N, CA, C and O of each residue as an XYZ file, in Angstrom:
348
protein
N       0.950     -1.484     -0.051
C      -0.072     -0.032     -0.208
C       0.768      1.323      0.212
O       1.270      1.689      1.274
N       0.680      1.974     -1.278
C       1.393      3.232     -1.487
C       0.893      4.601     -0.733
O       1.557      5.395     -0.067
N      -0.557      4.607     -1.078
C      -1.149      5.412     -0.137
C      -2.160      5.728     -1.557
O      -2.100      5.364     -2.732
N      -3.418      6.900     -0.496
C      -4.477      6.780     -1.708
C      -5.119      7.526     -1.439
O      -4.407      8.225     -0.718
N      -6.437      8.152     -1.490
C      -7.278      9.584     -1.353
C      -8.923      9.355     -1.758
O      -9.486      8.291     -1.502
N      -9.450     10.226     -2.265
C     -10.675     10.667     -2.640
C     -11.158     11.631     -3.499
O     -11.003     12.850     -3.438
N     -11.501     11.252     -3.958
C     -11.915     12.417     -4.955
C     -13.481     11.981     -5.506
O     -13.841     10.913     -6.001
N     -14.151     13.035     -5.269
C     -15.596     12.882     -4.749
C     -15.789     11.793     -3.900
O     -14.997     11.571     -2.983
N     -16.961     10.948     -4.158
C     -17.175     10.340     -2.899
C     -16.357      8.910     -3.510
O     -16.533      7.784     -3.045
N     -15.363      9.270     -4.740
C     -14.718      7.897     -4.788
C     -13.000      7.717     -4.075
O     -12.009      8.228     -4.597
N     -12.978      6.998     -2.976
C     -11.414      6.493     -2.621
C     -11.022      5.496     -3.432
O     -11.696      4.600     -3.940
N      -9.570      5.792     -3.531
C      -8.670      4.637     -4.112
C      -7.344      4.343     -3.351
O      -7.305      4.910     -2.259
N      -6.614      3.846     -3.555
C      -5.264      3.066     -3.311
C      -4.222      3.099     -4.345
O      -4.290      2.996     -5.569
N      -3.257      3.266     -3.551
C      -2.171      2.265     -4.886
C      -1.395      1.322     -3.849
O      -1.271      1.473     -2.634
N      -0.898      0.287     -4.695
C       0.213     -0.382     -4.140
C       0.581     -1.251     -5.470
O      -0.018     -1.310     -6.544
N       1.647     -1.837     -5.078
C       2.729     -2.059     -6.025
C       2.400     -3.784     -6.720
O       2.043     -4.874     -6.273
N       2.828     -3.112     -8.237
C       2.356     -4.848     -9.098
C       3.506     -5.988     -8.665
O       4.732     -6.012     -8.778
N       2.345     -7.085     -8.015
C       3.428     -8.227     -7.705
C       3.038     -9.028     -8.405
O       1.857     -9.270     -8.651
N       4.279     -9.721     -8.958
C       4.796    -11.141     -9.354
C       4.217    -11.970     -8.753
O       3.912    -11.480     -7.666
N       4.002    -12.608     -8.803
C       3.555    -14.389     -8.213
C       2.195    -14.570     -7.942
O       1.138    -13.996     -8.202
N       2.660    -15.784     -7.193
C       0.715    -16.743     -7.002
C       0.686    -16.146     -5.497
O       1.505    -15.619     -4.744
N      -0.791    -16.528     -5.447
C      -2.165    -15.777     -4.071
C      -1.577    -17.816     -3.763
O      -1.422    -18.851     -4.410
N      -1.430    -17.167     -2.007
C      -1.587    -18.277     -1.264
C      -2.348    -19.315     -1.426
O      -1.953    -20.480     -1.454
N      -3.976    -18.767     -1.590
C      -4.881    -20.092     -2.144
C      -4.091    -20.376     -3.227
O      -3.844    -21.535     -2.892
N      -3.549    -20.252     -4.171
C      -3.275    -21.162     -5.323
C      -2.096    -22.133     -4.830
O      -2.047    -23.335     -5.090
N      -1.283    -21.517     -4.182
C      -0.014    -22.173     -3.542
C      -0.647    -23.181     -2.878
O      -0.132    -24.240     -3.234
N      -1.600    -23.378     -2.008
C      -1.785    -24.266     -1.074
C      -2.830    -25.051     -1.678
O      -3.452    -25.815     -0.940
N      -3.187    -24.974     -3.152
C      -3.791    -25.593     -3.916
C      -3.333    -26.803     -4.916
O      -3.791    -27.853     -5.365
N      -1.699    -25.706     -5.014
C      -0.638    -26.353     -5.392
C      -0.591    -28.062     -4.828
O      -0.730    -29.236     -5.172
N      -0.289    -27.169     -3.734
C       1.294    -28.073     -2.867
C       0.806    -28.746     -1.691
O       1.375    -29.603     -1.015
N      -0.783    -28.026     -1.492
C      -2.008    -28.986     -0.250
C      -1.504    -28.599      0.743
O      -2.198    -27.682      1.183
N      -0.176    -28.894      1.719
C       0.123    -28.509      2.868
C       1.601    -27.675      2.743
O       2.095    -27.694      1.616
N       2.193    -27.097      3.580
C       3.783    -25.887      3.402
C       4.303    -26.864      4.421
O       3.549    -27.662      4.977
N       5.487    -26.803      4.644
C       6.391    -27.334      6.148
C       6.094    -26.201      6.931
O       5.592    -25.139      6.565
N       6.497    -26.585      8.152
C       5.886    -25.789      9.442
C       6.155    -24.575      9.133
O       5.515    -23.530      9.006
N       8.128    -25.189      8.956
C       8.630    -23.847      8.974
C       8.174    -22.580      7.691
O       8.081    -21.387      7.978
N       8.011    -22.952      6.742
C       7.428    -21.933      5.523
C       5.949    -21.570      5.950
O       5.402    -20.730      5.236
N       5.322    -22.009      6.865
C       4.134    -21.449      7.530
C       4.611    -20.790      8.239
O       4.225    -19.723      7.761
N       5.118    -20.555      8.965
C       5.731    -19.701      9.811
C       5.904    -18.415      9.602
O       5.409    -17.334      9.922
N       6.976    -18.967      8.806
C       7.180    -17.961      7.966
C       6.276    -16.932      6.986
O       6.575    -15.798      6.610
N       5.350    -17.538      6.770
C       4.200    -17.082      5.853
C       3.806    -16.071      6.565
O       3.756    -14.943      6.074
N       3.361    -16.403      8.221
C       2.136    -16.375      9.019
C       2.684    -14.535      9.557
O       2.109    -13.447      9.594
N       4.393    -15.150      9.969
C       4.926    -13.585     10.659
C       4.747    -12.601      9.885
O       4.451    -11.505     10.361
N       4.885    -12.781      8.589
C       4.506    -11.738      7.235
C       3.301    -11.144      7.101
O       3.155     -9.970      6.760
N       2.417    -11.911      7.358
C       0.886    -11.951      7.238
C       0.289    -10.368      8.655
O      -0.330     -9.308      8.562
N       1.209    -11.433     10.167
C       0.970    -10.621     11.146
C       1.552     -9.001     11.045
O       1.018     -8.114     11.711
N       2.811     -8.709     10.052
C       3.118     -7.715     10.408
C       2.819     -6.516      9.389
O       2.976     -5.299      9.484
N       2.334     -7.333      8.392
C       1.471     -6.325      7.104
C       0.085     -6.147      8.187
O      -0.487     -5.073      8.372
N      -0.222     -7.209      8.716
C      -1.436     -6.206      9.405
C      -1.135     -5.429     10.565
O      -2.043     -4.657     10.873
N      -0.095     -5.407     11.320
C       0.389     -4.423     12.208
C       0.500     -3.244     11.183
O      -0.381     -2.384     11.171
N       1.563     -3.185     10.323
C       1.681     -2.105      9.728
C       0.430     -1.363      9.379
O       0.361     -0.240      9.879
N      -0.676     -1.779      8.556
C      -2.521     -1.971      8.289
C      -2.989     -0.986      9.172
O      -3.430      0.137      8.927
N      -2.755     -1.835     10.705
C      -3.341     -1.507     11.739
C      -2.825      0.289     11.725
O      -3.602      1.185     11.394
N      -1.223      0.552     12.199
C      -0.604      1.541     12.457
C      -1.216      2.888     11.636
O      -1.108      4.077     11.935
N      -1.878      2.275     10.527
C      -1.852      3.609      9.446
C      -3.726      3.867      9.277
O      -4.535      4.309      8.461
N      -3.684      3.248     10.656
C      -5.466      3.276     10.878
C      -6.461      2.928     10.015
O      -7.546      3.500      9.919
N      -5.913      1.552      9.096
C      -6.472      1.005      8.183
C      -6.957     -0.630      8.666
O      -6.255     -1.396      9.326
N      -8.190     -0.883      8.199
C      -8.898     -2.469      8.882
C      -8.916     -2.921      7.939
O      -9.502     -2.289      7.060
N      -8.379     -4.081      7.622
C      -8.191     -5.324      6.241
C      -9.421     -5.585      6.208
O     -10.002     -4.740      5.527
N     -10.064     -6.314      6.597
C     -11.642     -7.050      7.217
C     -12.048     -8.346      6.338
O     -13.011     -9.114      6.338
N     -10.619     -8.200      5.438
C     -10.680     -9.510      4.369
C      -9.301    -10.109      4.153
O      -8.463    -10.122      3.251
N      -9.419    -10.535      5.221
C      -8.441    -11.837      5.706
C      -8.728    -13.371      4.843
O      -9.741    -14.035      5.064
N      -8.094    -13.622      4.246
C      -8.021    -14.911      2.739
C      -6.663    -15.364      1.964
O      -5.836    -14.692      1.350
N      -6.713    -16.171      2.115
C      -5.295    -17.311      1.206
C      -5.336    -16.413     -0.190
O      -4.237    -16.139     -0.673
N      -6.807    -15.823     -1.034
C      -6.287    -15.324     -2.432
C      -6.245    -13.738     -2.001
O      -6.387    -13.135     -3.065
N      -6.171    -13.187     -1.388
C      -5.650    -11.932     -0.663
C      -4.423    -11.705     -0.532
O      -3.943    -10.572     -0.529
N      -3.724    -12.844     -0.400
C      -2.250    -12.630      0.328
C      -1.548    -13.427     -1.244
O      -1.905    -14.458     -1.816
N      -0.262    -12.279     -1.634
C       0.321    -12.848     -2.789
C       1.935    -13.289     -2.133
O       2.614    -12.751     -1.258
N       2.066    -13.960     -2.605
C       3.474    -14.076     -2.496
C       4.893    -14.094     -3.658
O       5.065    -15.011     -4.461
N       5.699    -13.032     -3.545
C       6.066    -13.026     -4.842
C       7.148    -14.006     -4.666
O       7.347    -14.533     -3.571
N       7.930    -14.295     -5.822
C       8.973    -14.802     -5.885
C       9.915    -14.642     -5.426
O      10.747    -15.110     -6.202
N      10.651    -14.028     -4.119
C      11.449    -13.813     -3.487
C      10.804    -13.945     -2.067
O      11.333    -13.392     -1.103
N       9.269    -14.929     -1.902
C       8.854    -15.575     -0.647
C       8.442    -14.299     -0.191
O       8.178    -14.495      0.995
N       8.127    -12.483     -0.577
C       7.693    -12.133      0.371
C       6.149    -12.124     -0.073
O       5.652    -12.207     -1.196
N       5.385    -11.956      1.579
C       3.695    -12.362      1.020
C       3.589    -10.611      1.258
O       4.367    -10.003      1.994
N       2.684    -10.087      0.629
C       1.856     -8.722      0.406
C       0.375     -9.161      0.746
O      -0.207    -10.219      0.509
N       0.067     -8.316      1.208
C      -1.641     -8.150      1.936
C      -2.229     -7.353      0.598
O      -1.691     -6.285      0.307
N      -3.345     -7.862     -0.240
C      -4.151     -7.125     -1.210
C      -5.559     -7.257     -0.699
O      -6.077     -7.835      0.256
N      -6.160     -6.196     -2.095
C      -7.494     -6.421     -1.659
C      -8.112     -5.865     -0.520
O      -8.679     -6.526      0.350
N      -7.938     -4.059     -0.548
C      -8.458     -3.552      0.551
C      -9.695     -3.211      0.251
O     -10.197     -2.569      1.173
N     -10.255     -3.336     -0.463
C     -11.714     -2.829     -1.393
C     -12.582     -2.756     -0.221
O     -13.105     -1.641     -0.235
N     -12.953     -3.394      0.729
C     -14.152     -3.345      2.369
C     -12.466     -2.910      3.389
O     -12.451     -3.093      4.606
N     -11.825     -2.626      3.007
C     -11.626     -1.878      4.173
C     -11.605     -0.907      4.880
O     -11.328     -0.039      4.052
N     -11.717     -0.290      6.041
C     -12.180      0.980      6.938
C     -11.125      0.964      7.362
O     -10.408      0.085      7.840
N     -10.936      2.904      7.010
C     -10.023      3.895      7.164
C     -10.767      4.307      8.501
O     -11.940      4.680      8.505
N      -9.835      4.186      9.848
C     -10.259      4.689     11.527
C      -9.956      5.987     11.410
O     -10.394      6.762     12.261
N      -9.166      6.459     10.358
C      -8.758      8.097     10.280
C      -9.766      9.172      9.836
O      -9.428     10.355      9.793
C-alpha cells in the first residue's frame, strides 16, 4: 500500500504490482506447507496487518486469495476493497 485518497465520493489506493501467486493457489498446488514455511508466511501476514493497523486501516477480508507471495518469498496483503479507514 503506497497511499490513497478521495475524489468526490470515490476512494482509491495504490499498491505495487506483485509477480507471483496467491497463497490460495500455492495451497491448492502444494496441498500443505512445511511448518517452517507456514510460520514464515504467518509472521509476514501479522507484520502486514500491524503496518495497516498502525496507519489506521482495518483490512476486513483476510483470506489466502488476498495474500500474494512473490518470487522472493515475500508476502503482500492485497484487496483493501472493503477495508475501513479509522482515521
